[in-house]
VOPAGU-2260 file (C-alpha; in pm, 1 decimal, decimal comma):
REM VOPAGU-2260
SITE   aa  ch    i         X         Y         Z
SITE  MET   A    0   11410,6    8567,2    8657,4
SITE  ALA   A    1   11109,1    8359,9    8751,3
SITE  ASN   A    2   11072,4    8060,7    8517,6
SITE  ASN   A    3   10845,9    8274,9    8297,4
SITE  ASN   A    4   10539,5    8208,6    8512,8
SITE  TYR   A    5   10632,8    8245,3    8878,9
SITE  PHE   A    6   10862,8    8472,5    9071,8
SITE  ASN   A    7   11192,8    8318,4    9182,7
SITE  CYS   A    8   11334,0    8486,9    9492,1
SITE  LYS   A    9   11670,0    8311,9    9469,6
SITE  HIS   A   10   11732,8    8458,3    9123,7
SITE  PHE   A   11   11609,6    8798,9    9237,1
SITE  LEU   A   12   11856,7    8806,2    9525,7
SITE  GLN   A   13   12140,6    8749,4    9280,2
SITE  MET   A   14   12098,1    9105,1    9146,5
SITE  LYS   A   15   12377,8    9349,0    9230,5
SITE  ASP   A   16   12336,3    9724,4    9269,3
SITE  LYS   A   17   12476,4    9980,0    9023,3
SITE  ASN   A   18   12818,7    9958,4    9190,2
SITE  GLY   A   19   12833,0    9580,0    9149,1
SITE  GLU   A   20   12788,8    9537,3    9525,2
SITE  TYR   A   21   12537,0    9344,0    9734,2
SITE  PRO   A   22   12220,7    9555,6    9770,7
SITE  GLU   A   23   12061,1    9590,7   10110,4
SITE  ALA   A   24   11715,8    9682,9    9979,5
SITE  PHE   A   25   11542,7    9453,6    9727,8
SITE  PHE   A   26   11217,2    9596,5    9583,3
SITE  ILE   A   27   10981,9    9355,4    9403,6
SITE  VAL   A   28   10641,2    9471,7    9278,6
SITE  SER   A   29   10373,3    9290,4    9081,0
SITE  ARG   A   30   10017,2    9406,2    9028,3
SITE  VAL   A   31    9887,1    9052,1    8971,4
SITE  ARG   A   32    9829,5    8827,3    9268,9
SITE  GLY   A   33    9938,6    8466,9    9249,7
SITE  VAL   A   34   10279,3    8512,9    9083,2
SITE  GLY   A   35   10439,3    8345,4    9384,4
SITE  LYS   A   36   10619,3    8636,7    9552,0
SITE  THR   A   37   10522,7    8549,1    9909,4
SITE  THR   A   38   10569,2    8175,0    9857,6
SITE  SER   A   39   10913,2    8209,1    9702,7
SITE  ILE   A   40   11033,4    8469,0    9953,1
SITE  GLY   A   41   10899,5    8261,2   10244,1
SITE  LEU   A   42   11072,6    7948,9   10112,8
SITE  THR   A   43   11401,4    8135,8   10081,7
SITE  LEU   A   44   11375,8    8264,1   10440,1
SITE  LEU   A   45   11296,2    7916,7   10570,2
SITE  ASN   A   46   11573,8    7752,0   10369,3
SITE  ILE   A   47   11825,7    8001,8   10509,2
SITE  PHE   A   48   11710,4    7909,2   10859,2
SITE  PHE   A   49   11724,0    7533,3   10806,9
SITE  ASN   A   50   12066,9    7561,5   10640,0
SITE  GLY   A   51   12195,5    7766,8   10932,1
SITE  GLY   A   52   12284,1    8051,2   10697,7
SITE  PRO   A   53   12291,3    8153,0   10331,9
SITE  GLU   A   54   12535,7    7893,9   10198,3
SITE  GLY   A   55   12364,4    7679,5    9937,7
SITE  VAL   A   56   12057,7    7905,4    9940,2
SITE  VAL   A   57   12157,8    8258,2    9834,9
SITE  ASP   A   58   12482,0    8436,3    9752,8
SITE  LEU   A   59   12458,4    8703,3   10019,4
SITE  PRO   A   60   12699,8    8779,3   10307,6
SITE  LEU   A   61   12439,6    8724,8   10579,5
SITE  THR   A   62   12550,5    8738,5   10942,7
SITE  GLY   A   63   12249,0    8554,5   11087,1
SITE  TYR   A   64   12003,7    8286,0   10986,2
SITE  LYS   A   65   11670,5    8389,8   11137,5
SITE  MET   A   66   11409,9    8605,9   10966,1
SITE  CYS   A   67   11244,6    8934,2   11056,2
SITE  LEU   A   68   10900,0    9026,5   10925,4
SITE  TYR   A   69   10810,6    9395,0   10948,5
SITE  VAL   A   70   10461,0    9530,8   11019,7
SITE  ARG   A   71   10333,5    9888,5   11050,3
SITE  GLU   A   72   10103,6    9861,8   11349,1
SITE  ALA   A   73   10072,9    9669,6   11675,3
SITE  LYS   A   74    9733,4    9540,0   11560,5
SITE  CYS   A   75    9912,2    9337,0   11291,3
SITE  LEU   A   76   10097,2    9133,7   11553,7
SITE  GLY   A   77    9944,7    8796,2   11643,3
SITE  ASN   A   78    9866,9    8610,9   11321,3
SITE  PHE   A   79   10093,2    8786,4   11075,1
SITE  ALA   A   80   10363,2    8517,8   11048,3
SITE  PRO   A   81   10114,5    8233,0   10981,3
SITE  GLY   A   82    9950,9    8453,3   10717,6
SITE  ILE   A   83   10284,2    8498,7   10540,8
SITE  LEU   A   84   10439,2    8154,4   10589,4
SITE  LYS   A   85   10160,5    7897,1   10624,1
SITE  GLY   A   86   10117,8    7830,8   10251,6
SITE  THR   A   87   10491,0    7784,8   10202,8
SITE  VAL   A   88   10528,3    7563,0   10510,7
SITE  ASP   A   89   10230,9    7348,1   10408,3
SITE  MET   A   90   10383,9    7299,1   10064,7
SITE  TYR   A   91   10753,1    7250,2   10142,8
SITE  TYR   A   92   10770,8    7159,6   10512,7
SITE  PRO   A   93   10438,4    6977,5   10569,2
SITE  GLU   A   94   10545,5    6819,8   10897,7
SITE  TRP   A   95   10566,7    7165,6   11053,2
SITE  SER   A   96   10310,3    7434,7   11134,7
SITE  VAL   A   97   10361,7    7807,5   11200,1
SITE  GLU   A   98   10287,8    7979,0   11530,7
SITE  GLU   A   99   10336,9    8336,1   11648,0
SITE  LYS   A  100   10384,4    8407,9   12018,2
SITE  THR   A  101   10404,7    8738,0   12204,6
SITE  GLY   A  102   10751,6    8869,3   12277,5
SITE  ILE   A  103   10678,5    9217,3   12412,0
SITE  LYS   A  104   10319,8    9325,3   12359,0
SITE  GLY   A  105   10290,1    9581,1   12084,7
SITE  VAL   A  106   10662,7    9566,7   12005,9
SITE  PHE   A  107   10750,2    9225,3   11861,4
SITE  ASN   A  108   10647,3    8861,1   11850,7
SITE  TYR   A  109   10840,0    8537,7   11807,6
SITE  ILE   A  110   10787,3    8308,5   11506,5
SITE  TYR   A  111   10794,7    7933,8   11573,8
SITE  LEU   A  112   10776,8    7622,0   11363,1
SITE  VAL   A  113   10605,1    7341,4   11552,4
SITE  LYS   A  114   10566,3    6969,5   11485,9
SITE  GLY   A  115   10454,0    6666,1   11684,8
SITE  LYS   A  116   10220,0    6651,6   11981,7
SITE  ASP   A  117   10232,8    6621,7   12360,1
SITE  GLU   A  118   10567,5    6483,8   12483,1
SITE  GLU   A  119   10699,7    6457,8   12127,0
SITE  LYS   A  120   10613,8    6817,4   12041,2
SITE  GLU   A  121   10907,5    7009,7   11898,9
SITE  SER   A  122   10910,9    7388,9   11874,2
SITE  VAL   A  123   11182,1    7587,2   11694,8
SITE  GLU   A  124   11215,6    7965,6   11698,5
SITE  VAL   A  125   11282,4    8087,3   11342,5
SITE  GLY   A  126   11251,1    8465,2   11371,2
SITE  TYR   A  127   11050,8    8769,2   11474,8
SITE  VAL   A  128   10764,7    8993,8   11368,6
SITE  ILE   A  129   10859,0    9354,3   11449,0
SITE  ASN   A  130   10637,7    9663,6   11468,2
SITE  ILE   A  131   10824,2    9953,8   11304,4
SITE  LYS   A  132   10594,4   10209,0   11466,2
SITE  ASN   A  133   10728,4   10126,4   11812,5
SITE  VAL   A  134   11077,7   10259,2   11745,8
SITE  ARG   A  135   11183,0   10336,7   12102,8
SITE  ASN   A  136   11092,3    9998,8   12249,2
SITE  VAL   A  137   11253,5    9808,9   11960,9
SITE  LYS   A  138   11576,3    9997,8   12028,4
SITE  GLU   A  139   11564,4    9897,8   12395,1
SITE  VAL   A  140   11561,0    9525,9   12309,5
SITE  SER   A  141   11765,7    9539,4   11987,4
SITE  SER   A  142   12016,3    9279,3   12113,9
SITE  THR   A  143   11731,7    9024,7   12097,6
SITE  PHE   A  144   11756,5    9033,7   11717,5
SITE  VAL   A  145   12131,0    8973,0   11681,0
SITE  ASP   A  146   12063,6    8642,2   11503,4
SITE  VAL   A  147   11845,9    8796,5   11228,9
SITE  GLY   A  148   12002,8    8753,8   10886,7
SITE  ILE   A  149   11737,1    8876,8   10645,8
SITE  CYS   A  150   11415,9    9081,2   10663,8
SITE  PHE   A  151   11088,8    9091,9   10472,3
SITE  PHE   A  152   10843,4    9382,5   10449,8
SITE  ASP   A  153   10534,0    9252,4   10272,2
SITE  GLU   A  154   10295,1    9510,7   10121,2
SITE  PHE   A  155   10538,0    9790,8   10199,3
SITE  GLN   A  156   10329,4   10001,8    9961,4
SITE  ASP   A  157    9996,2   10056,1   10127,9
SITE  ALA   A  158    9713,1    9999,7    9877,8
SITE  THR   A  159    9517,6   10291,1   10028,2
SITE  GLY   A  160    9817,9   10524,0   10037,9
SITE  LYS   A  161    9810,9   10545,3   10418,4
SITE  TYR   A  162   10153,9   10542,4   10580,6
SITE  LEU   A  163   10285,5   10615,6   10927,6
SITE  THR   A  164   10398,0   10970,7   10994,3
SITE  ASP   A  165   10759,8   10991,2   10877,8
SITE  GLU   A  166   10744,1   10617,2   10809,1
SITE  VAL   A  167   11074,2   10575,1   10625,7
SITE  SER   A  168   11264,5   10731,8   10916,2
SITE  LYS   A  169   11089,8   10495,4   11157,8
SITE  PHE   A  170   11174,2   10197,9   10936,5
SITE  LEU   A  171   11539,9   10299,4   10906,3
SITE  ASP   A  172   11566,6   10360,8   11280,3
SITE  VAL   A  173   11428,4   10014,5   11359,7
SITE  HIS   A  174   11632,8    9843,0   11088,6
SITE  THR   A  175   11954,2   10008,1   11207,2
SITE  SER   A  176   11883,6    9896,2   11564,8
SITE  ILE   A  177   11838,0    9537,4   11446,8
SITE  ALA   A  178   12155,6    9559,2   11233,4
SITE  ARG   A  179   12377,1    9606,5   11537,2
SITE  GLY   A  180   12563,3    9305,8   11670,4
SITE  SER   A  181   12792,9    9024,9   11554,2
SITE  GLY   A  182   13084,2    9242,8   11655,4
SITE  GLU   A  183   12980,5    9519,8   11417,9
SITE  GLN   A  184   12832,7    9863,4   11476,7
SITE  ARG   A  185   12635,3    9816,4   11155,8
SITE  ARG   A  186   12625,2    9476,8   10984,5
SITE  TYR   A  187   12486,6    9387,5   10643,0
SITE  LEU   A  188   12115,0    9317,3   10687,8
SITE  PRO   A  189   11916,9    9295,4   10362,8
SITE  CYS   A  190   11543,5    9355,3   10343,5
SITE  ILE   A  191   11306,2    9234,1   10072,5
SITE  PHE   A  192   11025,2    9482,7   10005,9
SITE  ALA   A  193   10727,3    9333,9    9819,2
SITE  SER   A  194   10385,0    9460,6    9716,5
SITE  ASN   A  195   10092,0    9414,0    9479,3
SITE  THR   A  196   10071,2    9789,9    9429,4
SITE  LEU   A  197   10293,8   10018,4    9223,0
SITE  SER   A  198   10287,6   10379,8    9334,4
SITE  ILE   A  199   10572,1   10603,0    9221,7
SITE  MET   A  200   10471,7   10834,0    9507,3
SITE  ASN   A  201   10525,7   10587,8    9789,9
SITE  PRO   A  202   10771,3   10728,4   10045,9
SITE  TYR   A  203   11024,4   10446,0   10006,3
SITE  PHE   A  204   11069,7   10509,8    9633,9
SITE  GLN   A  205   11077,1   10884,2    9686,8
SITE  GLU   A  206   11339,4   10882,0    9960,1
SITE  CYS   A  207   11578,3   10641,8    9787,4
SITE  GLY   A  208   11545,3   10836,8    9461,7
SITE  LEU   A  209   11377,3   10556,3    9269,8
SITE  THR   A  210   11074,5   10767,8    9174,9
SITE  ARG   A  211   11278,8   11001,9    8956,6
SITE  ASN   A  212   11468,3   10712,1    8793,1
SITE  LEU   A  213   11172,8   10497,0    8688,2
SITE  GLN   A  214   11011,0   10503,5    8346,4
SITE  ALA   A  215   10667,2   10364,3    8264,9
SITE  ASN   A  216   10827,2   10055,8    8106,5
SITE  THR   A  217   11104,5   10000,8    8363,4
SITE  ARG   A  218   11124,6    9633,3    8460,3
SITE  LYS   A  219   11462,9    9631,0    8636,5
SITE  TYR   A  220   11663,4    9907,2    8796,4
SITE  ARG   A  221   11992,5    9901,5    8986,3
SITE  GLY   A  222   12039,9   10189,9    9228,9
SITE  ASP   A  223   12298,2   10275,7    9491,2
SITE  GLY   A  224   12244,8   10010,5    9759,4
SITE  TYR   A  225   11915,0    9885,5    9618,1
SITE  VAL   A  226   11762,3    9699,8    9323,1
SITE  TYR   A  227   11412,0    9709,0    9177,5
SITE  LEU   A  228   11218,1    9447,7    8981,5
SITE  ARG   A  229   10870,3    9479,2    8835,7
SITE  PHE   A  230   10747,0    9127,6    8766,7
SITE  GLU   A  231   10455,9    9089,5    8528,3
SITE  ASN   A  232   10268,8    8774,8    8431,6
SITE  LYS   A  233   10025,4    8857,7    8152,2
SITE  GLU   A  234    9899,1    8501,3    8130,4
SITE  LEU   A  235    9804,5    8498,4    8498,2
SITE  ALA   A  236    9641,1    8840,9    8465,3
SITE  GLN   A  237    9429,6    8694,7    8185,6
SITE  VAL   A  238    9337,2    8397,2    8403,6
SITE  HIS   A  239    9210,8    8636,4    8673,5
SITE  ALA   A  240    9019,8    8843,4    8417,3
SITE  LEU   A  241    8850,7    8537,7    8263,1
SITE  SER   A  242    8753,0    8376,3    8593,7
SITE  GLY   A  243    8383,3    8373,9    8679,3
SITE  MET   A  244    8428,9    8635,2    8951,5
SITE  GLY   A  245    8656,9    8843,9    8732,9
SITE  ARG   A  246    8397,0    8851,8    8455,0
SITE  ALA   A  247    8109,3    8912,1    8694,2
SITE  PHE   A  248    8279,1    9217,6    8846,4
SITE  ALA   A  249    8483,4    9330,8    8547,8
SITE  GLY   A  250    8396,2    9694,4    8612,7
SITE  ASN   A  251    8513,9    9696,2    8973,8
SITE  LYS   A  252    8862,3    9844,1    9012,2
SITE  THR   A  253    8924,3    9672,6    9346,3
SITE  ILE   A  254    9050,8    9372,6    9149,4
SITE  ASP   A  255    9294,8    9604,2    8969,1
SITE  TYR   A  256    9566,7    9714,1    9212,3
SITE  MET   A  257    9696,0   10070,8    9223,1
SITE  ASP   A  258    9939,9   10162,5    8950,1
SITE  ASP   A  259   10024,9   10527,5    8892,4
SITE  SER   A  260   10333,5   10453,5    8681,1
SITE  TRP   A  261   10137,4   10591,6    8383,3
SITE  MET   A  262   10262,1   10929,4    8505,7
SITE  LEU   A  263   10609,1   10835,4    8382,4
SITE  ASP   A  264   10492,8   10794,7    8023,1
SITE  ASN   A  265   10543,5   11128,7    7842,2
SITE  GLU   A  266   10229,4   11109,8    7630,4
SITE  THR   A  267    9972,4   10958,3    7865,2
SITE  GLY   A  268    9725,9   11204,7    8020,1
SITE  ILE   A  269    9799,0   11498,2    7787,0
SITE  CYS   A  270    9473,2   11613,6    7629,2
SITE  THR   A  271    9216,1   11890,2    7596,7
SITE  PRO   A  272    8911,0   11901,6    7828,1
SITE  ASP   A  273    8659,1   11792,4    7566,0
SITE  GLY   A  274    8307,4   11719,3    7695,8
SITE  TRP   A  275    8411,3   11732,5    8060,7
SITE  GLY   A  276    8152,5   11992,0    8161,2
SITE  ARG   A  277    8228,4   12315,4    8344,1
SITE  SER   A  278    8537,9   12356,6    8556,9
SITE  TYR   A  279    8621,7   12571,6    8852,8
SITE  TYR   A  280    8959,7   12728,5    8915,1
SITE  VAL   A  281    9136,1   12573,4    9215,0
SITE  ALA   A  282    9469,6   12751,1    9236,9
SITE  THR   A  283    9769,4   12895,7    9056,9
SITE  LEU   A  284   10099,6   12711,9    9096,4
SITE  ILE   A  285   10429,1   12898,4    9083,9
SITE  ASN   A  286   10762,0   12742,3    8989,8
SITE  ASP   A  287   11043,7   12995,5    8955,4
SITE  ASN   A  288   10909,2   13239,4    8695,3
SITE  ARG   A  289   10651,9   13002,3    8544,2
SITE  THR   A  290   10287,6   12972,9    8651,5
SITE  TYR   A  291   10031,0   12695,7    8601,6
SITE  SER   A  292    9663,2   12659,8    8679,1
SITE  VAL   A  293    9487,9   12376,0    8858,4
SITE  GLN   A  294    9126,4   12328,6    8752,5
SITE  TYR   A  295    8867,0   12074,7    8861,8
SITE  TYR   A  296    8599,0   11935,9    8632,5
SITE  GLN   A  297    8337,7   11818,6    8877,4
SITE  TYR   A  298    8110,5   11645,1    8626,3
SITE  SER   A  299    8397,9   11426,4    8500,4
SITE  ASP   A  300    8581,5   11418,4    8836,2
SITE  ILE   A  301    8909,0   11521,0    8669,9
SITE  TYR   A  302    9183,5   11758,7    8784,0
SITE  TYR   A  303    9362,4   11947,6    8507,1
SITE  ILE   A  304    9694,0   12133,7    8510,4
SITE  SER   A  305    9739,0   12392,5    8238,5
SITE  THR   A  306    9981,7   12664,0    8131,8
SITE  LYS   A  307    9681,1   12899,1    8094,4
SITE  VAL   A  308    9655,4   13100,0    8413,9
SITE  ASP   A  309    9417,5   13351,9    8567,4
SITE  GLU   A  310    9667,9   13599,3    8712,6
SITE  THR   A  311    9393,6   13767,1    8917,3
SITE  TYR   A  312    9300,0   13453,3    9113,0
SITE  PRO   A  313    9411,0   13502,2    9475,8
SITE  ILE   A  314    9497,1   13142,0    9574,7
SITE  ARG   A  315    9859,4   13082,4    9475,8
SITE  TYR   A  316   10105,4   12812,9    9587,2
SITE  THR   A  317   10477,5   12775,4    9532,3
SITE  ILE   A  318   10600,5   12434,4    9419,0
SITE  THR   A  319   10949,5   12482,6    9562,0
SITE  VAL   A  320   11033,4   12640,5    9897,4
SITE  ASP   A  321   11214,9   12957,8    9792,2
SITE  GLY   A  322   11127,4   13225,9   10045,5
SITE  SER   A  323   10815,8   13327,0    9853,5
SITE  PRO   A  324   10532,9   13487,6   10054,2
SITE  ASN   A  325   10293,2   13234,2    9898,2
SITE  GLN   A  326   10205,0   12911,8   10078,4
SITE  ALA   A  327   10404,9   12599,6    9990,7
SITE  LEU   A  328   10202,4   12364,2    9775,0
SITE  LYS   A  329   10290,2   12051,1    9974,7
SITE  ALA   A  330   10131,7   12201,8   10287,4
SITE  SER   A  331    9800,0   12259,7   10112,3
SITE  VAL   A  332    9474,6   12070,5   10060,2
SITE  CYS   A  333    9525,0   12128,9    9686,7
SITE  TYR   A  334    9836,5   11909,0    9694,1
SITE  ARG   A  335    9645,0   11624,7    9861,1
SITE  HIS   A  336    9376,1   11646,3    9592,5
SITE  ILE   A  337    9639,3   11630,0    9318,5
SITE  ILE   A  338    9806,2   11326,1    9475,1
SITE  GLU   A  339    9471,5   11147,6    9511,2
SITE  ALA   A  340    9382,3   11229,4    9150,5
SITE  ILE   A  341    9712,7   11084,2    9027,5
SITE  ALA   A  342    9658,9   10766,1    9227,8
SITE  LYS   A  343    9308,2   10725,2    9085,0
SITE  GLY   A  344    9414,0   10802,9    8727,2
SITE  LYS   A  345    9207,0   11122,2    8722,2
SITE  MET   A  346    9484,3   11374,7    8657,7
SITE  ARG   A  347    9521,1   11534,6    8313,0
SITE  PHE   A  348    9747,6   11798,7    8153,5
SITE  ASP   A  349    9742,9   12042,7    7864,4
SITE  SER   A  350   10108,2   11981,4    7772,5
SITE  LEU   A  351   10420,2   11784,0    7850,2
SITE  GLU   A  352   10549,5   12089,0    8038,4
SITE  SER   A  353   10249,1   12079,4    8273,1
SITE  LYS   A  354   10292,7   11708,0    8328,2
SITE  ARG   A  355   10660,0   11747,2    8406,7
SITE  ILE   A  356   10587,0   12018,6    8661,0
SITE  CYS   A  357   10338,6   11781,5    8825,7
SITE  LEU   A  358   10609,3   11513,8    8845,8
SITE  GLU   A  359   10841,1   11768,4    9001,0
SITE  MET   A  360   10583,2   11820,0    9277,3
SITE  ILE   A  361   10604,8   11457,9    9388,1
SITE  TYR   A  362   10981,7   11409,5    9360,7
């Protein structure tokens, strides 16, 4: 898939979905920086532009040749395109440089490749940077993007777990607006989603059903309309770990990107609270006729879900919305604490049953 050492976008885009059709969403994740995701994706986008379409570059039925780069916030507009493309342009198109110019403030910017100076200066528009938060204004100028053929959402998984309110709906609304044109109400418009974080709880995985279909060791998955690839480079991870800075700050987890896929491994996290100090009872969880306790061990900073329950404890949450008089778990502070504990690797369970009920919470 990637010449063993570096990610190859062209090979990745050859994957078909579970129906043998062209996917429209391509998810690529890798928790090690430097595997070449951004470089290879950027080169593919540029090659499609310079070829005037996909022929000779990728086997995809694209209807345009320009690129679209998605961002979450207006504050990202301005220098985003150079940040994504400069390294690739410097390496493969050294006569050009990347510039980003305002289209409509806070809504979108234009991406240009520029070469030469003064009277000989040449400037070519190659695509757009679009703010998915500004849904209404993107819709109003959607015909501007009729020549977009392929999109890229870099770091679609936020490393801090902070997303826009109802972000997936905003993304889909913007993407659908851009996908109008070329004589079609809705044309094929693929998007590559890439990130250095792997969170099974990110809203994109949850809403396309990928969360419930992943296993801890899943490297490739073909869904309905989408494909997923987890690219790992153990040699490069070792290079990072053995670098001077990596050794100097070996205990700092900032170098180690979020990965909560351990939750998908049946055995991981199942244990007894040995030497954790005293706990306090947080809440009782109810799922159909079964109940579970949530306890917090402050000294060890660990949350623990158990089948042993204090039936007299007054704080009770229902996991599924079933008309119960108890508050829904997902609307509670307790749920946020559980999600944060999972993300930080500080969630534990007394049994596989308790772990599975926790997974059911986040599906």
